[in-house]
N, C-alpha and C positions, 0 to 999 in steps of 0.2 A: 504494500500500500504506500501511497505517497500523498502529499498535499501541495497543491499549486493554487495560486490566487492572482487574479488580475483586477485592478481597480482603474476605471476610466473616470478622470476628473476634468474639470474645466481647464486646469492648468497643465495637465499631463497624465502620464501613466505610472502606476506602481505595479510591478510584477515581482512575485516572490515564489520560490519553490524550495522544498527540502531536497535532500540527496540520498535518502535511505531507500534501499530496496531489499526485500527479503523473500526467500523461498523456504520458510520454516524458521523456527527459533534459532537453529544452529547454522543458518546460511544467510547472514546479513552482510551487505556490501554497500559501497558508496558510489553513486553515478550521478553526474551532472544532468539536470533535467531542464535547465534554462539555457537557451541558445540564442545568439544574436547574429543577424546579418545586417550589415550597414555599409552604406556608401555616403560618406560625409557630404552634406549639402543636398542629398538626393533622397535617401530613404533610410529608415531604421525599422527593422522587422524583428520581433521577439517571439519565440515559441517556447511554451512550457508543455511538458508531456507527463501523462500518468497512465497506468495500466500495465499490461504485460510488457516487460522490459524488452524482450526480443522483438515484439511488434513495434513498439515505439522507436527502437533503434533502427529497425528496417525502414520505417517511414522517414526518419531523419536522414538516413543514409541516401535514400532516393533524392531528397531535397538537396543535400550537400552535393551529390553528383551533378545535379542539374545546375547548381550554382557554378560549379567548376566548368561545366560545359559552356555556360553563358560567358564566363570570363576569358575563355580561350576561343577566339573566332575560328581557329583552324580545326576545332573539334565539331563534330556533328551536334546539333541542338539536342538537349536532353528531353526525354519524353514526359517528365513530370516536374511540376513545381518550379516554374521559371520565376523565382522570387525576386531576382535582381532586374527583371524587365517588366513585371506586371505594372499596369497603370495606377493601381490603388490597392488598398487593403482588402477590399471585397474579392478582387481577383486573386490576391494572395491566399485568402481563405479557401477559395475554390481549388487553387493549386495544391494546398495541403490535403484537401478532401480527395483530390485525384490520386495523390500518393497513397493515402489510406486505402482507397479502393484497389489500387494496384497490388498492395501487400495482401489485402483480403483475397483477391483472386488467386494469388500465388500460394498462400499459406493456410487459409481458413479450413479447407477440407482436411489437410493433414493434422491441424490442431484438433478438429472434431474427432478424428480417428484415435487420438491420444486422450480424449476426454477433456479437452481444454476449449474454453470459449475464446472468441476473438474480442479481446477487451483492450480498448485504448481510448484516450480522449486527449484533446489539446486545447491550449489557450493561445491565441495569436493576437498580438497587438503591435501597434506602431503607426508609422505615417510615411507616406510617399509625397514628395514635393508636388504642390498643386492640389492636394486632396486633404480631407479631414483626417484627424487621428481617430483610430477605431480599435475595438476590442471584440474578438469573436471566441466562442467555444465551438470546437469541432468534434463531432461524435464519431463512433466507430463505423457508422454507415457512410461517413464522408460529408454528411450534411452539417449545418451549423446554425447557431443563433448569435445575435449581436447584443452587446451591452448598450445601455443608453442612459439618459438623464434619470429615468425612473428606476432603472436597475443598473447602478453604477459599478457593481462588481460581479465577477464570475469566479466559480471555484470548480476544481476537479479533484478527484481522489477522495481522501478522507475529509469530508467537508463539514460534518455536523458539529464538531466540537468548537471550531473556530468561527462559526457563522453568527452566534448571538451578539458578540461584540461589534461585528461589522454592521449588523442590522441596526444597532443602537447608535452608532457613531458616524458611519460613512454616508455622505451624500455627494451629489455631483459638485458642490461648491467647496467641499473639504480641501484644505491645502495639501500639497504634496508631502510636506513634513508630517502633518497630523495623520495622513493616510498611511504613510510608511510606518509610523509608530503603532497605529492600530493594527496594521498587518502583522507586525512582529508580535503583538499581544495575541492575535488570533493564532499564530503559529505556536506560541508558547503554550496556549490553552490546549491546542491539539496534541502537542508532544507530551503534555502532562497526562492526557487521558488515553493516548494510543501509542504504544511503543514502536509501532511500525512506521511512525513518522519521526524523523530525527535530523540533527545537524550533521554536516554544515548546512546552513540556510543561505541561499543565494537571493540577493535583492537587486533589482534594477529600477531606477527612477529616470523617466524620460520627460523632459519639459516640452510642451507643445511648440511646434514650428521650429525647433532648433535643428532637427534633421541630423543629429549626430551627438557624439560625446555624452551618452547617457551615464548617469552615476551608477557605479556597480560596487557592491560590497558583499563579502562572504562572512557570515557569522559562524565561527566555530563554537563548540560546546562550552568552552571556557571564555568566550568573548565577554569583556567587562561590561559593555553596554547591554548585551542580552541578559546577563546575570542581574544587572541592576534593575532593568525593566521587570524581570521575573519577580524579584524580591519586592519591589514597590507595588506591583500590581497585586501580588498575593496578599501582602499586608493590607493594602487598600481595600480589597474585596472583603477580607475578614473584618476590618474595622467598620466598613459600611454595613455589613450584616449585623454587627453588634449594635450599631446605631439605629437600626430599624425598630419601630415601636412594636412591643409585644402584642399578640392577639388579645383584644379586650375580653374575650369570652373564654380564654384558656385558663384552666385551673392551675394552681400551684402544684408542681410535680413533686414537692417534698412529701415523702411518705408519712402517714399518720403515726403518732406515738404508739408504742407497743401497748396493746390492751384497749386503746381508744376505739370506739365503734367507727367503722367506715360508713360514709354516706350510702354506699351500695348495700350495707348490711341492715339499714333501718327499715323496719316494716311500716308501710304507710298506715296500717290499721292502728299502730301505737299512737298516732297523732290524734285520734278521735277521743 
C-alpha cells in the first residue's frame, strides 16, 4: 500500500507521496513514486503512482521511453505518452491513460492466471505554457477525473486516515505553505494508523505560471521538521480533546462506595 496526495490551489500545486512498498510483513522496500518531467519555461509535469509496483513501473517505463524518443529526433516516435509534446495537461492525462491500457493489454491476462488483479492509479499535475494548471486522477481503466475549485485535492492509495484533516483545512484559496503543512499532517496521521505507508516522504511544490524550478524536499524518518510537526500536532489534538466540554447528561464514572446501593439496584416499588 502507499499514499499519494495532490492539492490544486489558486497559487499552485502541492504533490506528496510516500516511498514504502511491501509484499508481506517481511518484504518491505523503498521506491520513489513521485516523478517529474520538465522543460524550463515550457512545461512541468508531475506523476504520482500507487498500486501494484510492477504495473506502475511498467507504465512509467513506457512514458520514460516515449520521452526519450521525443528528445532524440533520429529515433522513431514513441507509441505512448508523448508528455514533452502534448499541448496541455488534459492531453497528458490521456497519454498516461494510453500507457495504462497498453500495460493492461500486455499483462492483465497473465496476472489473472496468477490470481492477481490489475491494480494501479495515478495523480498527474502540472502546467504547459499557454494553458491552465491542472490536476487529474487516472484509474486502472485509463480513464480519469479532474480536481477543481470545489474538490481541490485528490488522493490515491491508503486515503482514509489522512482525509479528515484535508476536509477541514484545505480549500482552493489555501496558501501553498499552509497546504504543504496540512499535507504533511495528513501523511503523519496515515503513517501512525497504517504501517504500510512510511518514509521517506517526497514533497513537490509548484507555483502557478513559473513553468519550472518546483520546490522539492524529501523527509526522512528522523527529519527534525517532520518530528516537530508530529509532536505538536499530537499534543495539540490531545489538549483540544481535553478542552472539549463534557457531555451534560453523562454520569460520573466513579464507582459507588462498597456497600452503597447502586441506582440500578433500587426497586421502584420502594418509593411508594
